[in-house]
C-alpha positions in Angstrom: -44.7 40.2 -55.7 -44.3 41.1 -53.1 -41.7 38.9 -50.0 -41.8 39.8 -46.3 -37.8 40.7 -44.6 -36.0 38.0 -43.0 -34.8 39.0 -39.6 -31.0 39.4 -38.8 -30.5 36.0 -36.1 -29.8 40.1 -34.1 -33.2 41.4 -35.0 -34.4 37.4 -33.8 -32.3 37.9 -30.4 -34.0 41.4 -29.7 -37.3 40.0 -30.2 -36.5 37.3 -28.0 -35.3 39.2 -24.9 -38.8 41.4 -25.6 -41.1 38.5 -25.3 -38.5 37.3 -22.9 -38.8 40.6 -20.7 -35.3 40.0 -20.3 -33.3 43.1 -18.3 -31.2 45.4 -19.9 -28.0 42.7 -20.2 -24.3 44.3 -19.8 -20.9 43.6 -20.8 -18.0 44.2 -18.7 -14.6 44.9 -21.2 -11.4 45.6 -19.9 -8.0 45.1 -19.3 -7.9 41.8 -16.7 -5.3 44.2 -14.7 -8.7 45.2 -13.1 -10.8 42.4 -11.8 -11.5 43.8 -8.9 -13.2 47.2 -11.0 -15.0 44.6 -12.6 -15.9 42.6 -9.5 -17.4 46.4 -8.7 -19.0 47.4 -11.6 -20.6 44.1 -11.4 -22.3 45.4 -8.1 -23.3 48.5 -9.4 -24.3 46.8 -13.0 -26.5 44.0 -11.3 -27.7 46.8 -8.4 -29.2 48.7 -10.8 -31.1 45.5 -13.1 -28.9 44.6 -15.1 -28.2 41.2 -16.2 -24.0 41.2 -16.3 -22.1 39.6 -18.2 -17.4 39.8 -17.7 -13.6 38.2 -18.6 -14.6 35.3 -16.0 -11.0 34.1 -16.4 -7.5 36.3 -15.2 -4.7 35.1 -17.4 -2.5 37.8 -15.7 -3.0 35.9 -12.4 -1.1 32.3 -11.8 -3.3 29.6 -12.4 -2.4 25.9 -12.8 -5.5 26.3 -16.0 -2.9 28.3 -18.2 0.5 27.1 -16.6 1.8 25.6 -20.1 2.8 28.4 -22.6 1.0 26.5 -25.0 -1.9 26.3 -23.5 -2.3 29.6 -21.9 -1.9 30.9 -25.5 -5.0 28.4 -27.4 -6.7 29.4 -24.3 -6.5 33.3 -24.8 -7.8 32.5 -28.1 -10.9 30.8 -26.9 -11.5 32.7 -23.9 -11.3 36.6 -26.7 -14.2 33.9 -29.3 -15.6 34.1 -26.1 -16.0 37.2 -25.1 -16.7 38.7 -28.6 -20.3 35.7 -28.0 -20.6 37.8 -25.1 -20.4 41.7 -26.7 -23.3 40.3 -29.4 -25.4 38.7 -26.6 -25.0 42.3 -24.6 -27.4 44.8 -25.0 -24.8 47.7 -23.3 -20.8 47.0 -23.4 -19.5 49.2 -20.5 -15.3 49.7 -20.3 -13.5 49.7 -16.5 -10.2 50.4 -15.8 -8.3 54.4 -16.6 -5.9 52.0 -19.3 -7.3 50.4 -23.4 -5.2 47.8 -24.6 -5.4 46.1 -27.9 -7.2 43.9 -27.0 -9.7 46.5 -25.1 -9.5 48.5 -28.6 -10.9 45.4 -30.2 -13.9 44.5 -28.1 -15.1 48.9 -28.1 -14.5 48.7 -32.3 -16.9 45.4 -32.4 -19.1 46.8 -30.0 -19.5 50.0 -32.3 -19.3 47.7 -35.0 -22.8 46.2 -33.6 -24.2 49.9 -33.0 -24.1 48.5 -29.3 -24.0 51.4 -26.8 -20.5 51.6 -25.0 -19.8 52.9 -21.7 -16.5 54.1 -19.8 -15.9 54.2 -15.6 -13.2 57.0 -17.5 -14.7 58.4 -20.4 -11.1 60.0 -20.9 -9.5 56.7 -22.5 -12.1 56.7 -24.7 -10.2 55.4 -28.3 -13.5 57.2 -30.3 -13.3 60.7 -28.1 
């Protein structure tokens, strides 16, 4: 007797997106030093009809929410986890900026391990090229 194959969570998500007729979802990755460029990429991707998710906090800029170093470190861990969820949700990744640091390099590797297409505003910085 043959049993039906159960869908993975990723396959269920892809099916739900199709059933809901959702546009492609792009997640913007990169160093938060490029927040201005990320906002511009957000505009362009949105104009192209895509749903855009990107970093919501620029911890390089002073703010009371991360002024305490201990709280800031805990927040960074939570934000990294949240960005991983954004990568899982997205259909594709857009890496913004002409510099790839350790965090962005890890995000690129994670996205590729999930089979997500990765585009670059500056293809010459692609660590996999």
